[in-house]
C-alpha positions as CSV (number, residue, x, y, z in Angstrom):
1,M,131.3,71.9,124.4
2,E,133.1,69.2,122.6
3,N,129.7,67.9,121.4
4,E,129.1,71.2,120.3
5,L,131.7,71.8,118.1
6,K,131.5,68.5,116.9
7,Q,127.9,68.8,115.2
8,L,128.9,72.5,114.2
9,C,132.0,71.1,112.2
10,K,130.0,67.8,110.6
11,R,127.3,70.6,110.1
12,M,129.5,73.0,108.1
13,R,131.0,69.9,106.6
14,L,134.2,71.0,107.4
15,A,135.7,67.2,107.7
16,Y,138.7,67.9,109.7
17,V,138.4,70.9,111.7
18,Y,137.6,69.6,114.9
19,D,140.1,66.4,114.8
20,Y,142.5,69.4,114.4
21,V,141.4,71.4,117.3
22,T,141.4,68.0,119.3
23,E,144.4,66.1,118.4
24,E,147.2,68.3,117.2
25,N,146.3,71.0,118.8
26,K,144.4,71.5,122.5
27,S,144.7,75.0,122.9
28,E,141.0,75.8,124.7
29,G,142.0,79.6,124.3
30,L,142.0,78.3,120.0
31,Y,138.7,75.3,120.3
32,E,136.5,78.5,122.6
33,E,137.5,80.9,119.9
34,L,137.3,78.4,117.4
35,L,133.5,77.8,119.2
36,N,132.9,81.4,118.5
37,C,134.4,82.0,114.3
38,L,132.1,78.6,113.6
39,K,128.7,79.9,115.2
40,Y,129.1,83.5,113.6
41,E,130.1,82.1,109.7
42,Q,126.9,79.3,110.4
43,R,124.4,82.3,111.1
44,E,126.2,84.1,108.9
45,R,125.1,81.7,106.0
46,E,121.7,81.1,107.8
47,H,121.3,85.0,107.1
48,A,123.1,84.9,104.1
49,K,120.5,82.2,102.3
50,A,117.1,83.9,104.0
51,D,118.5,86.7,101.8
52,R,119.1,85.1,98.5
53,L,115.5,83.1,99.1
54,I,113.5,86.4,100.1
55,R,115.3,87.7,96.6
56,K,114.7,84.2,95.0
57,A,110.6,84.7,95.4
58,G,109.5,87.4,94.0
59,F,108.5,89.8,97.1
60,K,107.2,93.1,95.5
61,S,107.9,94.7,99.4
62,T,109.9,92.5,102.1
63,K,108.0,94.2,105.4
64,P,109.0,91.3,108.5
65,I,105.6,90.3,110.5
66,S,106.7,91.3,113.1
67,Q,105.7,94.7,111.6
68,Y,102.4,93.7,110.2
69,E,99.9,95.0,111.8
70,W,97.0,93.0,112.4
71,H,93.6,93.9,112.0
72,D,90.2,92.6,111.2
73,Q,89.0,93.1,107.6
74,I,90.7,90.0,106.8
75,G,89.4,87.1,108.2
76,I,91.1,83.7,109.3
77,P,89.8,80.5,110.1
78,S,88.5,80.0,113.1
79,S,90.2,77.0,113.8
80,T,93.8,79.1,113.1
81,S,95.5,82.1,115.9
82,R,97.2,84.9,114.2
83,E,100.0,82.6,116.3
84,E,100.3,79.5,114.5
85,L,100.4,81.0,111.2
86,V,103.6,83.5,112.4
87,T,105.3,80.6,113.5
88,L,104.4,78.9,110.2
89,D,102.2,76.0,111.5
90,F,100.6,76.0,108.2
91,L,103.2,74.8,106.6
92,H,104.1,71.9,108.8
93,R,100.8,70.9,108.7
94,R,101.5,71.4,105.2
95,E,97.8,73.5,105.1
96,N,96.9,75.7,102.2
97,L,96.8,79.5,103.1
98,I,93.6,81.4,102.1
99,L,94.0,85.0,102.4
100,V,90.9,86.8,101.6
101,G,89.8,90.1,102.3
102,T,88.2,92.9,100.3
103,P,91.0,95.5,98.7
104,G,93.4,97.4,100.5
105,T,92.6,95.4,103.8
106,G,96.8,94.4,103.1
107,K,96.4,90.8,102.3
108,T,99.4,91.1,100.5
109,T,100.9,92.6,102.9
110,L,100.2,90.0,105.3
111,A,101.6,86.8,103.0
112,T,105.1,88.4,102.0
113,A,105.8,88.8,105.4
114,L,104.9,85.2,106.2
115,G,106.4,83.8,103.6
116,I,109.2,85.5,104.5
117,E,109.4,84.6,107.8
118,A,110.2,81.5,105.4
119,C,112.1,82.2,104.5
120,R,113.5,83.3,107.0
121,N,113.2,80.0,108.0
122,G,115.0,78.1,104.9
123,K,112.0,77.3,103.1
124,D,112.3,77.6,99.1
125,V,109.0,81.0,98.1
126,Q,107.7,81.7,95.3
127,F,105.2,84.5,95.1
128,Y,102.6,84.9,92.6
129,R,99.5,87.3,92.5
130,V,96.1,86.2,90.4
131,M,97.5,87.8,87.8
132,D,100.3,86.9,87.5
133,L,99.7,83.2,88.4
134,V,97.4,83.3,85.8
135,E,99.9,84.7,83.3
136,Y,102.0,81.8,84.6
137,C,98.8,78.7,84.2
138,G,98.2,80.6,80.6
139,R,101.9,79.4,79.4
140,I,101.9,75.9,80.4
141,E,101.6,73.9,77.6
142,P,98.1,71.9,76.3
143,R,99.6,67.8,78.0
144,G,100.4,69.4,81.4
145,A,104.3,70.5,80.2
146,A,105.6,73.1,82.5
147,D,108.2,75.4,81.2
148,N,111.3,76.2,82.1
149,S,110.3,77.2,86.2
150,G,107.6,74.3,86.1
151,S,108.8,72.8,89.4
152,S,108.3,75.7,91.3
153,L,105.0,75.3,91.6
154,S,105.5,72.3,93.8
155,Q,107.0,74.1,96.3
156,L,105.5,76.1,99.1
157,T,103.3,79.4,96.5
158,I,101.9,81.7,98.6
159,V,98.9,83.7,96.3
160,S,97.9,86.9,96.9
161,L,94.3,86.8,96.3
């Protein structure tokens, strides 16, 4: 438990809190209460970060992957399973994801749900529909320099076709 507090203080950049608890005040009750308090703070920071990333991504809806209804009208490669999509394994392998299907089959909903899951995992996401992406690309200067938001395409981008 002592190592857990030390690691948590380090991760949260609380340089002297651990020293105070272990050297200045050796009360076991304070130690446990502080550990619980910092765990709570860490969880809330992660939730707040995910919320910021989700707002920044520009999703049109906020339906999470757990509420997505899978069906056979969306084609995914046979080498990829639904579980690999849900766990975002394709991101860890630095692979692209292209969703193909007829209009109204849920491609945008799936892309949004996967993007939200990525945000909850701390990934910076930009969401574009094809028309939004075409408009964005039309703003890129002829010599290849992008406008002020140009660096956003170097991050994770989910595009719904």
